[in-house]
DRENFI-881200 format. One record per residue (C-alpha): x, z, y; chain; residue in three letters. Coordinates in pm, 1 decimal, always signed. Example, Ala and Ser with C-alpha at 12.3 -4.5 7.8 and 13.67 -1.06 7.14 Angstrom:
% DRENFI-881200
[pt [+1230.0,+780.0,-450.0],'A','ALA']
[pt [+1367.0,+714.0,-106.0],'A','SER']
% end
This chain:
% DRENFI-881200
[pt [+872.6,-4188.1,-1460.7],'A','UNK']
[pt [+1082.0,-3873.0,-1424.3],'A','UNK']
[pt [+1285.7,-4054.7,-1162.2],'A','UNK']
[pt [+972.8,-4119.8,-957.3],'A','UNK']
[pt [+861.8,-3760.0,-967.4],'A','UNK']
[pt [+1207.0,-3628.2,-886.9],'A','UNK']
[pt [+1240.0,-3860.9,-589.4],'A','UNK']
[pt [+906.1,-3749.3,-451.4],'A','UNK']
[pt [+982.6,-3382.9,-515.5],'A','UNK']
[pt [+1321.1,-3415.2,-349.7],'A','UNK']
[pt [+1161.3,-3575.7,-45.3],'A','UNK']
[pt [+907.6,-3296.9,-19.3],'A','UNK']
[pt [+1180.7,-3033.8,-40.7],'A','UNK']
[pt [+1379.4,-3199.6,+233.8],'A','UNK']
[pt [+1093.9,-3205.3,+483.3],'A','UNK']
[pt [+962.0,-2850.0,+445.8],'A','UNK']
[pt [+1140.4,-2518.3,+492.7],'A','UNK']
[pt [+1110.5,-2262.2,+218.0],'A','UNK']
[pt [+1273.6,-2008.3,-7.8],'A','UNK']
[pt [+1264.0,-1828.8,-336.1],'A','UNK']
[pt [+1088.9,-1493.8,-378.5],'A','UNK']
[pt [+1158.0,-1266.8,-675.9],'A','UNK']
[pt [+805.0,-1183.4,-775.9],'A','UNK']
[pt [+451.6,-1211.8,-646.8],'A','UNK']
[pt [+324.7,-856.3,-675.7],'A','UNK']
[pt [+117.6,-728.4,-383.8],'A','UNK']
[pt [+171.6,-363.4,-479.4],'A','UNK']
[pt [+399.1,-122.2,-294.8],'A','UNK']
[pt [+424.5,+251.9,-361.1],'A','UNK']
[pt [+400.8,+484.4,-61.0],'A','UNK']
[pt [+565.7,+826.1,-100.3],'A','UNK']
[pt [+478.1,+1139.1,+100.3],'A','UNK']
[pt [+535.0,+1512.3,+46.1],'A','UNK']
[pt [+234.1,+1744.0,+76.8],'A','UNK']
[pt [+465.6,+2048.1,+76.4],'A','UNK']
[pt [+545.9,+1945.8,+435.3],'A','UNK']
[pt [+178.2,+1972.8,+516.4],'A','UNK']
[pt [+159.5,+1592.7,+504.5],'A','UNK']
[pt [-76.5,+1349.9,+335.5],'A','UNK']
[pt [-101.8,+975.4,+294.8],'A','UNK']
[pt [-195.3,+977.4,+662.6],'A','UNK']
[pt [+165.3,+1068.0,+744.2],'A','UNK']
[pt [+255.4,+699.1,+744.0],'A','UNK']
[pt [+272.5,+539.8,+1089.5],'A','UNK']
[pt [-56.1,+358.8,+1139.8],'A','UNK']
[pt [+110.3,+42.8,+1266.6],'A','UNK']
[pt [+330.8,+28.7,+955.6],'A','UNK']
[pt [+30.6,+56.7,+723.6],'A','UNK']
[pt [-158.9,-205.4,+923.8],'A','UNK']
[pt [+136.5,-444.3,+910.4],'A','UNK']
[pt [+176.9,-411.0,+532.9],'A','UNK']
[pt [-194.6,-469.8,+475.9],'A','UNK']
[pt [-203.2,-771.0,+709.2],'A','UNK']
[pt [+87.3,-926.7,+519.0],'A','UNK']
[pt [-114.7,-881.9,+200.2],'A','UNK']
[pt [+32.9,-571.6,+39.2],'A','UNK']
[pt [-171.9,-294.5,-117.7],'A','UNK']
[pt [-29.5,+58.9,-96.8],'A','UNK']
[pt [-49.0,+301.1,-390.2],'A','UNK']
[pt [+19.3,+648.8,-251.7],'A','UNK']
[pt [+207.6,+919.5,-442.9],'A','UNK']
[pt [+277.4,+1283.2,-352.3],'A','UNK']
[pt [+637.5,+1371.0,-449.2],'A','UNK']
[pt [+564.7,+1743.8,-431.6],'A','UNK']
[pt [+430.1,+1700.5,-784.8],'A','UNK']
[pt [+733.0,+1507.2,-906.8],'A','UNK']
[pt [+864.1,+1151.5,-899.9],'A','UNK']
[pt [+625.4,+860.3,-967.6],'A','UNK']
[pt [+578.2,+784.4,-1336.5],'A','UNK']
[pt [+588.7,+451.0,-1513.6],'A','UNK']
[pt [+217.4,+386.7,-1458.9],'A','UNK']
[pt [+244.7,+435.1,-1082.1],'A','UNK']
[pt [+553.9,+214.9,-1057.3],'A','UNK']
[pt [+427.3,-57.0,-1289.7],'A','UNK']
[pt [+406.5,-388.9,-1107.9],'A','UNK']
[pt [+540.8,-241.9,-785.9],'A','UNK']
[pt [+745.9,-455.7,-555.1],'A','UNK']
[pt [+881.8,-188.0,-329.7],'A','UNK']
[pt [+881.1,+174.4,-216.0],'A','UNK']
[pt [+791.3,+286.4,+136.5],'A','UNK']
[pt [+840.7,+652.6,+232.0],'A','UNK']
[pt [+728.0,+868.1,+523.6],'A','UNK']
[pt [+857.8,+1226.4,+538.0],'A','UNK']
[pt [+863.5,+1467.9,+828.1],'A','UNK']
[pt [+1144.9,+1705.1,+729.0],'A','UNK']
[pt [+1480.3,+1696.3,+550.7],'A','UNK']
[pt [+1407.5,+1893.0,+232.6],'A','UNK']
[pt [+1251.9,+1803.4,-100.7],'A','UNK']
[pt [+1219.2,+1972.7,-436.2],'A','UNK']
[pt [+1463.0,+1791.8,-668.3],'A','UNK']
[pt [+1633.2,+1607.4,-380.7],'A','UNK']
[pt [+1939.9,+1502.6,-584.4],'A','UNK']
[pt [+1722.7,+1360.6,-861.9],'A','UNK']
[pt [+1519.8,+1174.0,-601.5],'A','UNK']
[pt [+1832.1,+1007.9,-452.6],'A','UNK']
[pt [+1944.9,+896.6,-798.3],'A','UNK']
[pt [+1595.1,+767.1,-871.7],'A','UNK']
[pt [+1593.7,+560.5,-550.2],'A','UNK']
[pt [+1925.6,+405.6,-650.5],'A','UNK']
[pt [+1785.1,+314.1,-991.9],'A','UNK']
[pt [+1471.9,+155.2,-843.5],'A','UNK']
[pt [+1674.9,-65.1,-608.5],'A','UNK']
[pt [+1899.3,-166.3,-898.7],'A','UNK']
[pt [+1582.6,-280.0,-1078.8],'A','UNK']
[pt [+1508.1,-510.3,-784.4],'A','UNK']
[pt [+1260.3,-302.4,-584.9],'A','UNK']
[pt [+1281.8,-278.4,-206.5],'A','UNK']
[pt [+1325.8,+70.1,-54.9],'A','UNK']
[pt [+1229.4,+145.6,+306.6],'A','UNK']
[pt [+1247.3,+496.0,+457.6],'A','UNK']
[pt [+1031.2,+553.6,+765.3],'A','UNK']
[pt [+1085.1,+857.6,+988.7],'A','UNK']
[pt [+1290.4,+1124.7,+806.4],'A','UNK']
[pt [+1464.9,+1034.0,+479.1],'A','UNK']
[pt [+1329.7,+1362.9,+344.5],'A','UNK']
[pt [+1590.6,+1447.8,+79.3],'A','UNK']
[pt [+1903.2,+1581.7,+248.4],'A','UNK']
[pt [+1835.3,+1933.2,+117.5],'A','UNK']
[pt [+1692.4,+2076.4,-203.3],'A','UNK']
[pt [+1392.4,+2285.5,-100.2],'A','UNK']
[pt [+1399.4,+2505.6,-411.8],'A','UNK']
[pt [+1761.4,+2621.8,-380.8],'A','UNK']
[pt [+1812.6,+2560.6,-9.1],'A','UNK']
[pt [+2132.2,+2371.5,-93.5],'A','UNK']
[pt [+2229.7,+2077.1,+126.4],'A','UNK']
[pt [+2325.5,+1777.1,-83.1],'A','UNK']
[pt [+2677.1,+1640.1,-94.3],'A','UNK']
[pt [+2730.5,+1306.6,+77.1],'A','UNK']
[pt [+2793.0,+1149.5,-262.5],'A','UNK']
[pt [+2444.6,+1248.1,-379.4],'A','UNK']
[pt [+2260.7,+1133.0,-66.5],'A','UNK']
[pt [+2455.0,+807.3,-56.4],'A','UNK']
[pt [+2333.7,+705.9,-400.1],'A','UNK']
[pt [+2013.8,+616.9,-214.6],'A','UNK']
[pt [+2162.8,+489.0,+111.1],'A','UNK']
[pt [+2438.7,+295.1,-64.5],'A','UNK']
[pt [+2173.8,+99.2,-252.7],'A','UNK']
[pt [+2048.0,-46.1,+78.5],'A','UNK']
[pt [+2391.6,-110.2,+230.4],'A','UNK']
[pt [+2443.6,+211.8,+426.3],'A','UNK']
[pt [+2665.0,+520.8,+418.3],'A','UNK']
[pt [+2529.6,+851.4,+553.8],'A','UNK']
[pt [+2770.0,+1084.7,+738.0],'A','UNK']
[pt [+2529.8,+1331.6,+905.4],'A','UNK']
[pt [+2648.4,+1405.1,+1265.2],'A','UNK']
[pt [+2286.6,+1486.8,+1353.8],'A','UNK']
[pt [+2172.9,+1573.0,+1702.6],'A','UNK']
[pt [+1822.2,+1615.5,+1839.2],'A','UNK']
[pt [+1936.9,+1607.5,+2200.4],'A','UNK']
[pt [+1827.2,+1274.3,+2352.7],'A','UNK']
[pt [+2075.5,+1319.7,+2637.6],'A','UNK']
[pt [+2359.5,+1279.9,+2385.6],'A','UNK']
[pt [+2221.1,+957.1,+2238.1],'A','UNK']
[pt [+2287.1,+610.5,+2377.8],'A','UNK']
[pt [+2167.6,+266.8,+2271.1],'A','UNK']
[pt [+2459.8,+39.0,+2185.8],'A','UNK']
[pt [+2284.2,-271.1,+2059.7],'A','UNK']
[pt [+1953.1,-426.1,+1956.5],'A','UNK']
[pt [+1937.1,-723.1,+1719.8],'A','UNK']
[pt [+1631.0,-925.9,+1630.8],'A','UNK']
[pt [+1281.3,-923.3,+1773.1],'A','UNK']
[pt [+1135.0,-608.2,+1618.6],'A','UNK']
[pt [+1181.9,-410.8,+1941.7],'A','UNK']
[pt [+919.2,-533.6,+2187.4],'A','UNK']
[pt [+1032.6,-327.9,+2490.1],'A','UNK']
[pt [+1410.8,-285.4,+2458.9],'A','UNK']
[pt [+1447.0,-165.2,+2816.9],'A','UNK']
[pt [+1233.4,+141.3,+2751.9],'A','UNK']
[pt [+1372.8,+226.4,+2406.9],'A','UNK']
[pt [+1465.1,+593.5,+2361.0],'A','UNK']
[pt [+1601.2,+768.1,+2052.0],'A','UNK']
[pt [+1527.2,+1140.3,+2005.4],'A','UNK']
[pt [+1720.3,+1201.2,+1682.3],'A','UNK']
[pt [+2061.3,+1075.5,+1579.4],'A','UNK']
[pt [+2204.4,+1048.5,+1227.4],'A','UNK']
[pt [+2526.8,+863.9,+1149.8],'A','UNK']
[pt [+2453.6,+563.2,+925.1],'A','UNK']
[pt [+2744.6,+323.4,+870.8],'A','UNK']
[pt [+2714.2,-28.2,+733.2],'A','UNK']
[pt [+2868.8,-68.9,+387.6],'A','UNK']
[pt [+2699.2,-387.7,+270.7],'A','UNK']
[pt [+2741.3,-718.7,+450.5],'A','UNK']
[pt [+2368.3,-784.1,+411.1],'A','UNK']
[pt [+2268.1,-474.4,+610.3],'A','UNK']
[pt [+2164.8,-558.0,+967.0],'A','UNK']
[pt [+2160.9,-308.3,+1252.5],'A','UNK']
[pt [+1825.4,-365.4,+1421.1],'A','UNK']
[pt [+1896.5,-69.3,+1650.7],'A','UNK']
[pt [+2252.6,+59.1,+1682.1],'A','UNK']
[pt [+2305.3,+389.0,+1864.5],'A','UNK']
[pt [+2594.5,+619.8,+1944.6],'A','UNK']
[pt [+2663.7,+970.6,+2073.8],'A','UNK']
[pt [+2794.5,+1017.4,+2426.0],'A','UNK']
[pt [+2998.9,+1319.8,+2312.4],'A','UNK']
[pt [+3166.3,+1139.4,+2020.0],'A','UNK']
[pt [+3389.8,+848.2,+2111.6],'A','UNK']
[pt [+3354.9,+529.1,+1908.1],'A','UNK']
[pt [+3061.4,+647.5,+1699.3],'A','UNK']
[pt [+2798.6,+385.7,+1605.9],'A','UNK']
[pt [+2499.7,+428.0,+1378.5],'A','UNK']
[pt [+2235.0,+197.5,+1231.1],'A','UNK']
[pt [+1930.9,+399.5,+1341.4],'A','UNK']
[pt [+1710.3,+109.3,+1230.1],'A','UNK']
[pt [+1850.1,-114.5,+957.2],'A','UNK']
[pt [+1730.9,-405.0,+747.7],'A','UNK']
[pt [+1862.6,-575.4,+434.1],'A','UNK']
[pt [+1715.8,-764.2,+135.6],'A','UNK']
[pt [+1731.2,-433.1,-54.2],'A','UNK']
[pt [+1543.6,-234.9,+211.4],'A','UNK']
[pt [+1618.5,-35.6,+523.0],'A','UNK']
[pt [+1550.3,+265.9,+741.6],'A','UNK']
[pt [+1343.2,+320.4,+1054.6],'A','UNK']
[pt [+1466.6,+667.9,+1145.0],'A','UNK']
[pt [+1250.4,+693.0,+1457.8],'A','UNK']
[pt [+888.5,+622.1,+1541.5],'A','UNK']
[pt [+949.9,+362.9,+1811.2],'A','UNK']
[pt [+669.9,+270.2,+2049.9],'A','UNK']
[pt [+576.2,-95.1,+2012.0],'A','UNK']
[pt [+795.8,-148.8,+1705.2],'A','UNK']
[pt [+701.1,-472.4,+1528.7],'A','UNK']
[pt [+658.6,-349.4,+1172.0],'A','UNK']
[pt [+514.1,-683.7,+1063.6],'A','UNK']
[pt [+826.0,-876.8,+1158.1],'A','UNK']
[pt [+1043.5,-600.0,+1011.9],'A','UNK']
[pt [+872.1,-596.7,+670.4],'A','UNK']
[pt [+857.0,-975.7,+652.3],'A','UNK']
[pt [+1231.8,-993.5,+709.0],'A','UNK']
[pt [+1299.7,-748.3,+426.0],'A','UNK']
[pt [+1051.2,-876.8,+169.4],'A','UNK']
[pt [+1072.6,-1249.5,+238.5],'A','UNK']
[pt [+1419.7,-1311.2,+383.4],'A','UNK']
[pt [+1546.1,-1641.0,+518.4],'A','UNK']
[pt [+1449.9,-1992.9,+413.3],'A','UNK']
[pt [+1667.6,-2168.8,+154.7],'A','UNK']
[pt [+1473.4,-2496.0,+124.5],'A','UNK']
[pt [+1586.3,-2558.3,-232.4],'A','UNK']
[pt [+1319.2,-2434.0,-473.0],'A','UNK']
[pt [+974.9,-2541.9,-585.1],'A','UNK']
[pt [+691.2,-2331.7,-723.7],'A','UNK']
[pt [+476.4,-2458.1,-1010.9],'A','UNK']
[pt [+135.3,-2288.7,-1023.5],'A','UNK']
[pt [-61.4,-2330.0,-1345.7],'A','UNK']
[pt [-355.2,-2146.3,-1496.7],'A','UNK']
[pt [-417.9,-1955.0,-1817.7],'A','UNK']
[pt [-590.9,-2243.5,-1994.3],'A','UNK']
[pt [-281.1,-2459.7,-1963.0],'A','UNK']
[pt [-44.2,-2174.4,-2050.3],'A','UNK']
[pt [-46.7,-2255.1,-2421.5],'A','UNK']
[pt [+77.8,-2605.1,-2361.3],'A','UNK']
[pt [+452.8,-2631.0,-2404.2],'A','UNK']
[pt [+437.6,-2953.5,-2206.7],'A','UNK']
[pt [+425.8,-2772.2,-1871.9],'A','UNK']
[pt [+737.8,-2564.4,-1909.1],'A','UNK']
[pt [+919.0,-2829.8,-2113.1],'A','UNK']
[pt [+866.9,-3107.4,-1860.5],'A','UNK']
[pt [+950.9,-2884.6,-1564.0],'A','UNK']
[pt [+1281.9,-2806.9,-1731.3],'A','UNK']
[pt [+1342.3,-3178.2,-1782.1],'A','UNK']
[pt [+1288.1,-3240.5,-1410.7],'A','UNK']
[pt [+1515.2,-2951.8,-1319.1],'A','UNK']
[pt [+1794.2,-3077.1,-1543.0],'A','UNK']
[pt [+1764.4,-3426.5,-1400.8],'A','UNK']
[pt [+1739.1,-3337.9,-1032.4],'A','UNK']
[pt [+1929.8,-3005.0,-1027.0],'A','UNK']
[pt [+1644.8,-2871.0,-812.8],'A','UNK']
[pt [+1560.6,-2510.8,-891.7],'A','UNK']
[pt [+1206.7,-2393.0,-940.2],'A','UNK']
[pt [+985.3,-2107.4,-1049.8],'A','UNK']
[pt [+669.1,-2092.3,-1256.6],'A','UNK']
[pt [+363.1,-1883.3,-1173.2],'A','UNK']
[pt [+84.9,-1852.8,-1430.3],'A','UNK']
[pt [-250.6,-1749.2,-1284.9],'A','UNK']
[pt [-419.4,-1524.5,-1540.0],'A','UNK']
[pt [-712.6,-1397.8,-1335.4],'A','UNK']
[pt [-780.7,-1301.9,-975.4],'A','UNK']
[pt [-421.4,-1244.9,-867.8],'A','UNK']
[pt [-367.3,-1236.2,-495.4],'A','UNK']
[pt [-84.2,-1440.1,-349.2],'A','UNK']
[pt [+91.9,-1344.3,-26.8],'A','UNK']
[pt [+144.4,-1633.5,+212.4],'A','UNK']
[pt [+494.4,-1511.0,+288.6],'A','UNK']
[pt [+590.0,-1565.0,-75.1],'A','UNK']
[pt [+446.8,-1914.2,-97.6],'A','UNK']
[pt [+595.6,-2013.3,+236.0],'A','UNK']
[pt [+942.2,-1957.0,+98.6],'A','UNK']
[pt [+921.1,-2263.4,-126.0],'A','UNK']
[pt [+1002.8,-2620.0,-34.6],'A','UNK']
[pt [+714.5,-2750.9,-244.4],'A','UNK']
[pt [+421.3,-2615.1,-442.3],'A','UNK']
[pt [+318.8,-2807.6,-753.8],'A','UNK']
[pt [-27.5,-2748.4,-903.5],'A','UNK']
[pt [-116.7,-2796.5,-1270.0],'A','UNK']
[pt [-470.0,-2660.8,-1305.6],'A','UNK']
[pt [-721.9,-2714.4,-1583.2],'A','UNK']
[pt [-1069.1,-2857.9,-1528.2],'A','UNK']
[pt [-1216.9,-2511.1,-1584.2],'A','UNK']
[pt [-999.4,-2336.8,-1325.1],'A','UNK']
[pt [-1225.8,-2101.2,-1125.3],'A','UNK']
[pt [-985.9,-1963.4,-866.6],'A','UNK']
[pt [-982.7,-2260.8,-631.6],'A','UNK']
[pt [-1123.8,-2077.4,-330.4],'A','UNK']
[pt [-869.0,-1794.7,-341.2],'A','UNK']
[pt [-582.0,-2033.0,-407.4],'A','UNK']
[pt [-691.1,-2259.0,-121.5],'A','UNK']
[pt [-688.6,-1962.1,+118.2],'A','UNK']
[pt [-336.8,-1872.0,+8.7],'A','UNK']
[pt [-209.2,-2228.4,+46.6],'A','UNK']
[pt [-388.7,-2323.9,+369.1],'A','UNK']
[pt [-136.8,-2173.5,+611.2],'A','UNK']
[pt [+152.2,-2307.7,+402.6],'A','UNK']
[pt [+22.2,-2664.3,+422.9],'A','UNK']
[pt [-61.4,-2634.7,+794.6],'A','UNK']
[pt [+299.1,-2533.3,+860.3],'A','UNK']
[pt [+432.1,-2842.3,+685.6],'A','UNK']
[pt [+469.7,-2718.5,+329.8],'A','UNK']
[pt [+472.3,-2983.5,+59.7],'A','UNK']
[pt [+201.1,-2969.5,-206.3],'A','UNK']
[pt [+168.6,-3184.5,-519.1],'A','UNK']
[pt [-103.3,-3189.4,-785.0],'A','UNK']
[pt [+11.7,-3308.7,-1126.3],'A','UNK']
[pt [-336.9,-3369.7,-1262.0],'A','UNK']
[pt [-681.7,-3444.7,-1113.4],'A','UNK']
[pt [-813.9,-3176.8,-881.2],'A','UNK']
[pt [-1157.5,-3051.4,-984.8],'A','UNK']
[pt [-1193.2,-2759.6,-743.6],'A','UNK']
[pt [-1370.3,-2869.5,-425.3],'A','UNK']
[pt [-1208.3,-2583.0,-233.9],'A','UNK']
[pt [-867.4,-2744.7,-282.3],'A','UNK']
[pt [-969.7,-3089.5,-154.6],'A','UNK']
[pt [-895.5,-3026.2,+216.1],'A','UNK']
[pt [-535.6,-2941.1,+128.9],'A','UNK']
[pt [-485.8,-3305.1,+33.9],'A','UNK']
[pt [-724.6,-3448.1,+294.1],'A','UNK']
[pt [-935.6,-3550.7,-3.6],'A','UNK']
[pt [-1300.4,-3578.1,-92.1],'A','UNK']
[pt [-1464.0,-3628.0,-429.1],'A','UNK']
[pt [-1385.6,-4001.7,-439.2],'A','UNK']
[pt [-1011.7,-3977.7,-387.2],'A','UNK']
[pt [-889.2,-3812.7,-704.0],'A','UNK']
[pt [-743.3,-4134.6,-842.0],'A','UNK']
[pt [-530.1,-4175.0,-533.2],'A','UNK']
[pt [-396.2,-3824.3,-587.1],'A','UNK']
[pt [-326.4,-3886.4,-953.5],'A','UNK']
[pt [-164.9,-4226.2,-895.8],'A','UNK']
[pt [-7.5,-4216.0,-552.8],'A','UNK']
[pt [+308.0,-4347.4,-390.0],'A','UNK']
[pt [+362.7,-4589.0,-679.2],'A','UNK']
[pt [+390.6,-4308.2,-935.1],'A','UNK']
[pt [+170.1,-4218.0,-1229.7],'A','UNK']
[pt [+167.6,-3842.9,-1300.1],'A','UNK']
[pt [-65.0,-3881.3,-1601.5],'A','UNK']
[pt [+80.2,-3745.0,-1925.0],'A','UNK']
[pt [+387.3,-3592.7,-1764.7],'A','UNK']
[pt [+239.7,-3241.0,-1742.8],'A','UNK']
% end
């Protein structure tokens, strides 16, 4: 029996591209500084639109009143900032805090100015070691060398498809950001015409986060954020989705572990406890999605919306018990009379396994 399931699961994984995502939260925290005269509206509109279209919800926080507390950060998946100048009250503490958040697994992306090169209360410019607690966490090393003279700035290279009009790209401000982590990618690499051999990651991307140090016309924020939050396909994991009513049954987790031990295929479990929202980019990372839903499961419509694009793009989906939600039927090309075929298909009987 286990052999049959593992063979089917293996086949599904081999025919659909996917990868693992570390969490399904839709929450990101957006930081701004009202002491600059800014508000939540300081975020580039296209960046906000891209995050919302992906499925994220932004919780805004004003750092002029201090760093976000535990309640604000609870359940957050990442931090997006948008500052207009270089100073912040408690800048050194902020840089250390950013480092700690990335170490916890959160993504950190700085749009426009980093905002914490100088302590606004004392007027003291931070040492490189302090600033690079934040930049080092996302694979970069900051070495200043700022100029605001566009005539001294040249484009050295563009990687990826985030820049829609590379021929017209202009950079108005230059800071020297060196790559320190192999995962950091230079989306836009620039140099100074008056400094030989100098190259800087003006726009960078890594699994830990990145910087977009300029507001670039036509910049594809959607593609940029998807690359950071969702990464590249690995094709070697499955996702088991089960609901609260089945959560008390040790059979689900126990039998999944049995399959994993037998097949050496890695997987993740997601328990639906209410009206959680799932981001398609997260689901699309998996080679297969397995459903184990109780007869009383009420979230079929929302789940079907989340899975629809995944299935249309070739994702593998398996139900380990009869499907009772009519909204899920189209995912299997089913109607009300075909549940037996789903339960006993391809010569395998899933009954009693989960």
